[in-house]
Residue frames relative to the residue before (quaternion, step in Angstrom):
aa qw qx qy qz dx dy dz
M 1.0000 0.0000 0.0000 0.0000 0.00 0.00 0.00
N 0.2996 -0.7665 0.5450 0.1600 3.55 -0.72 1.08
G 0.4688 -0.6865 0.4866 0.2687 3.53 -1.13 0.64
E 0.6851 -0.4745 0.3801 0.4013 3.51 -1.43 0.07
K 0.2239 -0.7815 0.5721 0.1089 3.57 -1.07 0.85
D 0.6097 0.5895 -0.3505 0.3973 3.59 1.12 -0.63
L 0.4416 -0.7383 0.4467 0.2459 3.58 -0.53 1.22
A 0.6463 0.5207 -0.3339 0.4469 3.62 0.89 -0.84
K 0.6675 0.4861 -0.2949 0.4807 3.59 0.97 -0.85
L 0.6300 0.5409 -0.3289 0.4498 3.57 1.01 -0.81
L 0.6807 0.4891 -0.2916 0.4609 3.56 0.88 -0.96
K 0.6593 0.5218 -0.3066 0.4461 3.60 0.95 -0.85
S 0.8115 0.2861 -0.1203 0.4952 3.57 0.97 -0.81
M 0.3672 0.7756 -0.4665 0.2144 3.62 1.18 0.28
K 0.0626 -0.8684 0.4911 0.0265 3.64 1.20 -0.43
P 0.1330 -0.8238 0.5468 0.0686 3.62 0.17 1.21
K 0.0966 -0.7858 0.6105 0.0226 3.56 -0.98 0.93
H 0.3052 -0.7410 0.5718 0.1758 3.56 -0.81 1.03
N 0.2562 -0.7495 0.5939 0.1411 3.56 -0.77 1.07
P 0.4597 -0.7167 0.4418 0.2826 3.61 -0.61 1.05
G 0.6485 0.5232 -0.3985 0.3833 3.54 -1.18 0.60
D 0.3951 -0.6612 0.5845 0.2552 3.50 -1.41 0.23
Y 0.1233 -0.8158 0.5649 0.0129 3.56 -0.81 1.07
V 0.1073 -0.7864 0.6066 0.0451 3.54 -1.19 0.65
F 0.3628 -0.6785 0.5959 0.2302 3.52 -1.31 0.53
C 0.0061 0.7822 -0.6219 0.0373 3.58 -0.87 1.00
T 0.2756 -0.7474 0.5709 0.1988 3.56 -1.25 0.23
L 0.0804 -0.7648 0.6386 0.0278 3.52 -1.22 0.71
G 0.5182 -0.6421 0.4685 0.3157 3.56 -1.11 0.65
N 0.7783 -0.0723 0.0518 0.6216 3.56 1.15 -0.68
L 0.4291 -0.7057 0.5110 0.2381 3.55 -1.29 0.28
E 0.2701 0.8263 -0.4682 0.1582 3.59 1.30 0.18
N 0.8166 0.1931 -0.0838 0.5374 3.60 0.76 -0.98
F 0.5193 0.6389 -0.4086 0.3939 3.56 1.21 0.45
D 0.4056 -0.7143 0.5222 0.2293 3.56 -0.85 1.01
L 0.3132 -0.7973 0.4900 0.1616 3.58 -0.29 1.27
T 0.5320 0.6085 -0.4288 0.4034 3.62 1.17 -0.19
N 0.6164 0.5383 -0.3381 0.4647 3.61 1.26 -0.29
V 0.6557 0.5458 -0.2894 0.4340 3.58 1.25 -0.41
E 0.3447 -0.7159 0.5705 0.2079 3.56 -0.96 0.92
M 0.7730 -0.1012 0.1134 0.6159 3.57 0.97 -0.95
F 0.0184 0.7882 -0.6141 -0.0356 3.55 -1.21 0.43
F 0.1303 -0.7713 0.6210 0.0503 3.48 -1.29 0.53
K 0.3185 -0.7396 0.5611 0.1915 3.54 -0.92 0.92
E 0.0471 -0.7770 0.6277 -0.0102 3.54 -0.81 1.10
E 0.7084 -0.4518 0.3238 0.4351 3.55 -1.25 0.27
E 0.7144 0.4666 -0.2477 0.4589 3.58 1.01 -0.87
G 0.7406 -0.2975 0.2300 0.5569 3.61 1.18 -0.39
F 0.6346 -0.5189 0.4071 0.4029 3.55 -1.26 -0.43
T 0.2261 -0.7073 0.6512 0.1565 3.54 -1.02 0.87
I 0.0454 -0.7906 0.6104 0.0164 3.56 -0.83 0.98
I 0.2106 -0.7303 0.6350 0.1380 3.54 -1.18 0.67
I 0.0963 0.7988 -0.5791 0.1314 3.53 -0.60 1.20
K 0.6208 -0.5057 0.4244 0.4228 3.54 -1.29 0.21
K 0.6160 -0.5967 0.3875 0.3381 3.53 -1.07 0.87
E 0.6731 0.5112 -0.3169 0.4304 3.59 0.88 -0.88
I 0.6157 0.5210 -0.3482 0.4776 3.60 1.12 -0.55
A 0.6324 0.5268 -0.3273 0.4641 3.59 0.96 -0.86
E 0.6769 0.4875 -0.2988 0.4636 3.58 0.92 -0.86
R 0.6401 0.5251 -0.3243 0.4576 3.57 0.98 -0.81
L 0.7382 0.3972 -0.2094 0.5034 3.59 1.08 -0.80
H 0.4122 -0.7397 0.4370 0.3032 3.59 1.36 0.09
L 0.3425 0.7222 -0.5183 0.3041 3.56 0.95 0.95
E 0.4379 -0.7001 0.5047 0.2519 3.56 -1.02 0.84
Y 0.0573 0.7550 -0.6525 0.0307 3.53 -1.25 0.66
S 0.4002 -0.7560 0.4731 0.2109 3.56 -1.16 0.49
V 0.8123 0.0767 -0.0162 0.5779 3.60 1.07 -0.60
I 0.3743 -0.6971 0.5651 0.2335 3.55 -1.14 0.70
M 0.1548 -0.8289 0.5373 0.0169 3.53 -0.71 1.17
S 0.2861 -0.6729 0.6428 0.2286 3.49 -1.41 0.32
W 0.3048 -0.7522 0.5661 0.1444 3.53 -1.16 0.71
I 0.0445 -0.7793 0.6248 -0.0172 3.55 -0.73 1.14
T 0.1689 -0.7691 0.6110 0.0817 3.56 -0.93 0.98
L 0.2857 -0.6920 0.6290 0.2095 3.56 -1.02 0.81
T 0.3330 -0.8237 0.4279 0.1658 3.56 -0.29 1.29
V 0.5035 0.6284 -0.4406 0.3969 3.61 1.22 -0.10
H 0.3960 -0.6898 0.5471 0.2609 3.59 -1.05 0.76
S 0.0836 -0.8228 0.5622 -0.0041 3.53 -0.12 1.34
S 0.4953 -0.6469 0.4996 0.2943 3.53 -1.10 0.74
L 0.5327 -0.6061 0.4810 0.3428 3.55 -1.16 0.57
E 0.6906 0.4524 -0.2656 0.4979 3.58 1.27 -0.32
A 0.3882 0.7228 -0.4865 0.3002 3.60 1.25 0.14
V 0.2248 -0.7800 0.5753 0.1001 3.55 -1.01 0.86
G 0.8296 0.3059 -0.2180 0.4132 3.54 -0.94 0.94
L 0.5267 0.6526 -0.4260 0.3395 3.62 1.13 -0.37
T 0.6773 0.4823 -0.2976 0.4691 3.58 0.79 -0.99
A 0.6472 0.5203 -0.3176 0.4578 3.58 0.95 -0.85
A 0.6645 0.5192 -0.3107 0.4386 3.59 0.93 -0.90
F 0.7492 0.3884 -0.2591 0.4698 3.60 0.69 -0.95
S 0.6372 0.5116 -0.3561 0.4531 3.62 1.02 -0.59
K 0.6086 0.5351 -0.3469 0.4721 3.60 1.11 -0.63
A 0.6584 0.5050 -0.3083 0.4653 3.59 0.92 -0.91
L 0.6597 0.4862 -0.3088 0.4828 3.59 0.95 -0.82
S 0.6418 0.5381 -0.3152 0.4464 3.59 0.96 -0.89
E 0.6594 0.5159 -0.3027 0.4555 3.58 0.96 -0.86
N 0.7112 0.3790 -0.2347 0.5436 3.57 1.31 -0.31
D 0.5187 -0.6909 0.3715 0.3401 3.57 1.27 0.57
I 0.4739 0.6327 -0.4586 0.4061 3.56 1.02 0.88
S 0.2964 -0.7437 0.5799 0.1505 3.54 -0.71 1.14
C 0.0374 -0.8089 0.5863 0.0242 3.58 -1.04 0.70
N 0.1872 -0.7239 0.6548 0.1102 3.50 -1.24 0.68
V 0.1518 -0.8434 0.5153 0.0095 3.55 -0.48 1.26
I 0.0407 -0.7539 0.6553 0.0242 3.52 -1.08 0.83
A 0.1638 -0.7758 0.6044 0.0772 3.54 -0.71 1.10
A 0.1071 -0.7824 0.6126 0.0328 3.55 -0.64 1.17
Y 0.7652 -0.3839 0.2303 0.4627 3.60 -1.24 -0.01
Y 0.7933 0.3253 -0.1614 0.4886 3.60 0.81 -0.96
H 0.8399 0.1051 0.0170 0.5322 3.57 0.87 -0.94
D 0.4099 -0.6307 0.5890 0.2956 3.49 -1.41 0.24
H 0.1562 -0.7811 0.6022 0.0523 3.54 -0.98 0.92
I 0.1350 -0.8033 0.5798 0.0194 3.54 -0.82 1.06
F 0.1287 -0.7685 0.6236 0.0636 3.56 -0.84 1.01
I 0.0002 0.7970 -0.6008 0.0623 3.53 -0.75 1.11
N 0.6491 -0.4955 0.3897 0.4257 3.56 -1.24 0.42
K 0.5852 -0.6256 0.3918 0.3356 3.58 -0.87 0.99
K 0.6494 0.5471 -0.3249 0.4164 3.59 0.96 -0.83
D 0.7073 0.4606 -0.2481 0.4755 3.61 1.21 -0.46
T 0.3248 0.8031 -0.4672 0.1770 3.60 1.26 0.02
E 0.7217 0.4403 -0.2660 0.4632 3.60 0.60 -1.10
K 0.6458 0.5230 -0.3148 0.4586 3.56 0.96 -0.88
A 0.6679 0.5031 -0.3020 0.4578 3.60 0.93 -0.89
I 0.6282 0.5184 -0.3377 0.4718 3.60 0.95 -0.80
G 0.6490 0.5208 -0.3097 0.4600 3.57 0.99 -0.84
V 0.6598 0.5041 -0.3051 0.4663 3.59 0.90 -0.91
L 0.6923 0.4791 -0.2807 0.4608 3.58 0.88 -0.94
T 0.6302 0.5231 -0.3270 0.4714 3.58 1.06 -0.74
K 0.6558 0.5070 -0.3063 0.4681 3.57 0.95 -0.88
L 0.6264 0.5530 -0.3300 0.4393 3.59 1.02 -0.80
S 0.7059 0.4663 -0.2657 0.4622 3.57 1.07 -0.71
E 0.5586 0.6164 -0.3971 0.3877 3.61 1.22 -0.05
Protein backbone atom coordinates (compact mmCIF):
# COMPACT_ATOMS: atom_id res chain seq x y z
CA MET A 1 0.00 0.00 0.00
CA ASN A 2 1.48 3.31 -1.08
CA GLY A 3 1.26 6.36 1.11
CA GLU A 4 -0.20 9.79 0.44
CA LYS A 5 1.72 12.12 -1.91
CA ASP A 6 -0.50 15.22 -1.92
CA LEU A 7 1.09 17.83 0.36
CA ALA A 8 -2.19 19.55 1.30
CA LYS A 9 -3.71 16.21 2.33
CA LEU A 10 -0.57 15.23 4.21
CA LEU A 11 -0.53 18.45 6.20
CA LYS A 12 -4.25 18.22 7.02
CA SER A 13 -4.00 14.66 8.27
CA MET A 14 -0.49 14.44 9.74
CA LYS A 15 -1.79 14.25 13.36
CA PRO A 16 1.40 14.47 15.46
CA LYS A 17 1.61 11.88 18.24
CA HIS A 18 4.06 12.14 21.13
CA ASN A 19 5.58 8.76 21.94
CA PRO A 20 6.14 8.52 25.70
CA GLY A 21 9.66 8.31 27.06
CA ASP A 22 13.01 10.03 26.80
CA TYR A 23 15.19 9.06 23.84
CA VAL A 24 18.87 9.52 23.06
CA PHE A 25 21.15 9.10 20.05
CA CYS A 26 24.28 7.02 20.71
CA THR A 27 26.99 5.56 18.51
CA LEU A 28 28.53 2.10 18.40
CA GLY A 29 31.35 0.70 16.29
CA ASN A 30 29.38 -2.49 15.67
CA LEU A 31 26.22 -4.25 16.80
CA GLU A 32 27.73 -7.72 17.32
CA ASN A 33 27.09 -7.99 21.06
CA PHE A 34 24.27 -5.47 21.28
CA ASP A 35 20.71 -6.60 22.00
CA LEU A 36 18.72 -5.05 19.16
CA THR A 37 15.48 -5.39 21.14
CA ASN A 38 16.75 -2.34 23.09
CA VAL A 39 16.97 -0.26 19.91
CA GLU A 40 14.12 1.89 18.60
CA MET A 41 15.94 2.75 15.36
CA PHE A 42 19.44 2.47 13.96
CA PHE A 43 21.37 3.61 10.94
CA LYS A 44 24.70 2.42 9.62
CA GLU A 45 27.06 5.26 8.76
CA GLU A 46 30.66 5.19 7.60
CA GLU A 47 31.84 6.00 11.14
CA GLY A 48 29.71 3.34 12.85
CA PHE A 49 26.12 2.76 13.92
CA THR A 50 23.84 5.50 15.20
CA ILE A 51 21.27 4.01 17.54
CA ILE A 52 18.20 5.64 19.06
CA ILE A 53 17.27 4.13 22.40
CA LYS A 54 15.46 5.04 25.58
CA LYS A 55 17.58 7.15 27.91
CA GLU A 56 17.35 4.68 30.78
CA ILE A 57 18.78 1.90 28.60
CA ALA A 58 21.69 4.11 27.52
CA GLU A 59 22.43 4.91 31.15
CA ARG A 60 22.20 1.28 32.22
CA LEU A 61 24.65 0.34 29.43
CA HIS A 62 26.93 3.35 30.15
CA LEU A 63 26.51 4.74 26.63
CA GLU A 64 27.28 8.41 25.98
CA TYR A 65 24.68 10.81 24.61
CA SER A 66 24.49 14.57 24.27
CA VAL A 67 20.82 15.55 24.45
CA ILE A 68 17.57 14.07 25.73
CA MET A 69 14.98 13.93 22.98
CA SER A 70 11.24 13.49 22.60
CA TRP A 71 9.87 11.41 19.74
CA ILE A 72 6.92 12.68 17.70
CA THR A 73 5.35 10.54 14.98
CA LEU A 74 3.28 12.05 12.18
CA THR A 75 0.55 9.42 12.02
CA VAL A 76 -0.36 10.02 8.37
CA HIS A 77 0.95 7.33 6.00
CA SER A 78 3.15 9.47 3.80
CA SER A 79 4.62 8.20 0.57
CA LEU A 80 8.37 7.90 0.28
CA GLU A 81 7.92 10.01 -2.87
CA ALA A 82 5.95 12.81 -1.19
CA VAL A 83 7.41 16.24 -1.86
CA GLY A 84 7.43 19.08 0.64
CA LEU A 85 6.23 17.50 3.90
CA THR A 86 9.60 17.52 5.62
CA ALA A 87 10.29 21.05 4.39
CA ALA A 88 6.90 22.28 5.63
CA PHE A 89 7.11 20.94 9.17
CA SER A 90 10.83 21.62 9.61
CA LYS A 91 10.29 25.23 8.48
CA ALA A 92 7.42 25.65 10.96
CA LEU A 93 9.54 24.19 13.77
CA SER A 94 12.55 26.31 12.75
CA GLU A 95 10.47 29.49 12.81
CA ASN A 96 9.70 28.63 16.44
CA ASP A 97 13.36 27.96 17.34
CA ILE A 98 12.85 24.19 17.57
CA SER A 99 15.59 21.95 16.21
CA CYS A 100 14.43 18.66 14.70
CA ASN A 101 16.03 15.42 13.62
CA VAL A 102 13.84 13.62 11.09
CA ILE A 103 13.65 9.96 10.16
CA ALA A 104 11.34 8.97 7.35
CA ALA A 105 10.33 5.32 7.58
CA TYR A 106 8.03 3.38 5.24
CA TYR A 107 4.74 4.43 6.85
CA HIS A 108 5.46 7.56 8.87
CA ASP A 109 7.81 10.46 9.47
CA HIS A 110 9.39 10.53 12.92
CA ILE A 111 10.68 13.73 14.47
CA PHE A 112 13.09 13.87 17.39
CA ILE A 113 13.22 17.18 19.20
CA ASN A 114 14.82 18.41 22.41
CA LYS A 115 12.68 17.22 25.34
CA LYS A 116 12.23 20.78 26.60
CA ASP A 117 10.43 21.69 23.33
CA THR A 118 7.90 18.83 23.33
CA GLU A 119 4.71 20.76 24.10
CA LYS A 120 5.70 23.69 21.90
CA ALA A 121 6.51 21.36 18.97
CA ILE A 122 3.20 19.50 19.28
CA GLY A 123 1.44 22.87 19.24
CA VAL A 124 3.33 24.07 16.16
CA LEU A 125 2.69 20.83 14.27
CA THR A 126 -0.98 20.77 15.25
CA LYS A 127 -1.43 24.37 14.11
CA LEU A 128 0.31 23.57 10.81
CA SER A 129 -2.28 20.88 10.11
CA GLU A 130 -5.24 23.22 10.60
